[in-house]
C-alpha positions in Angstrom: -97.0 -9.1 67.6 -98.9 -10.9 64.9 -102.6 -10.1 65.0 -105.3 -10.6 62.4 -107.0 -7.4 63.5 -104.2 -5.2 62.4 -103.3 -4.3 58.8 -99.6 -4.6 59.1 -97.6 -6.3 61.9 -93.9 -5.9 62.7 -91.6 -8.6 63.9 -87.9 -8.7 64.8 -85.7 -10.6 62.4 -84.5 -12.9 65.2 -88.0 -13.7 66.2 -88.9 -14.3 62.6 -86.1 -16.8 62.3 -87.6 -18.9 65.0 -91.1 -18.7 63.7 -90.7 -18.2 59.9 -92.7 -21.1 58.6 -95.7 -20.3 60.8 -95.5 -16.6 60.0 -95.4 -17.3 56.2 -98.3 -19.7 56.5 -100.4 -17.2 58.4 -99.8 -14.5 55.9 -100.4 -16.8 52.9 -103.7 -18.0 54.4 -104.9 -14.5 55.3 -104.8 -15.2 59.1 -102.7 -12.0 59.4 -102.0 -9.0 57.2 -98.6 -8.2 55.8 -95.7 -8.7 58.1 -92.8 -6.2 58.2 -89.4 -7.6 59.4 -87.5 -5.3 61.7 -83.8 -5.1 62.1 -82.8 -2.8 65.1 -86.4 -1.5 65.1 -86.1 -0.4 61.4 -88.3 -2.0 58.7 -86.2 -3.9 56.2 -88.6 -6.2 54.3 -92.3 -7.0 54.1 -93.9 -10.4 53.7 -97.1 -10.0 51.7 -99.5 -12.6 50.2 -99.4 -13.1 46.4 -102.7 -12.8 44.5 -103.8 -16.2 43.1 -104.6 -14.7 39.7 -101.8 -12.8 38.0 -102.7 -9.3 36.7 -103.3 -9.3 32.9 -100.8 -6.9 31.5 -102.3 -6.9 28.0 -103.9 -3.5 27.6 -102.9 -2.3 31.1 -101.6 1.0 29.7 -104.4 1.6 27.2 -105.5 5.2 27.3 -102.5 6.4 29.2 -100.5 7.8 26.2 -101.6 10.7 24.0 -99.9 11.6 20.8 -99.8 15.2 19.8 -101.7 16.0 16.6 -99.4 16.0 13.5 -96.9 13.5 15.0 -95.8 10.8 12.6 -95.0 7.7 14.6 -93.6 5.9 11.6 -90.9 8.5 10.9 -87.3 7.7 12.0 -85.4 9.7 14.5 -82.2 9.8 12.5 -80.3 8.4 15.5 -77.8 5.7 14.7 -78.0 2.6 16.9 -75.2 0.2 17.7 -77.1 -2.5 15.9 -76.9 -0.6 12.7 -73.1 -0.2 12.7 
């Protein structure tokens, strides 16, 4: 069921239990694509490789928020928080 020529492979949970270390190694080394574990022929979880370099979150949302003209971002909302009681 595991084949390097397919993007995603499916494998039964019982088969995965018997081959888990080799399946994990194959996915981590890029020998196969992501593997979906099946329970009663229904997908329950996917095993995917983790990128070596973490995504830099600093500035990831830059440019995605717009503020309406005339909005004062420093003005309070008047809402009382539990921390202020």
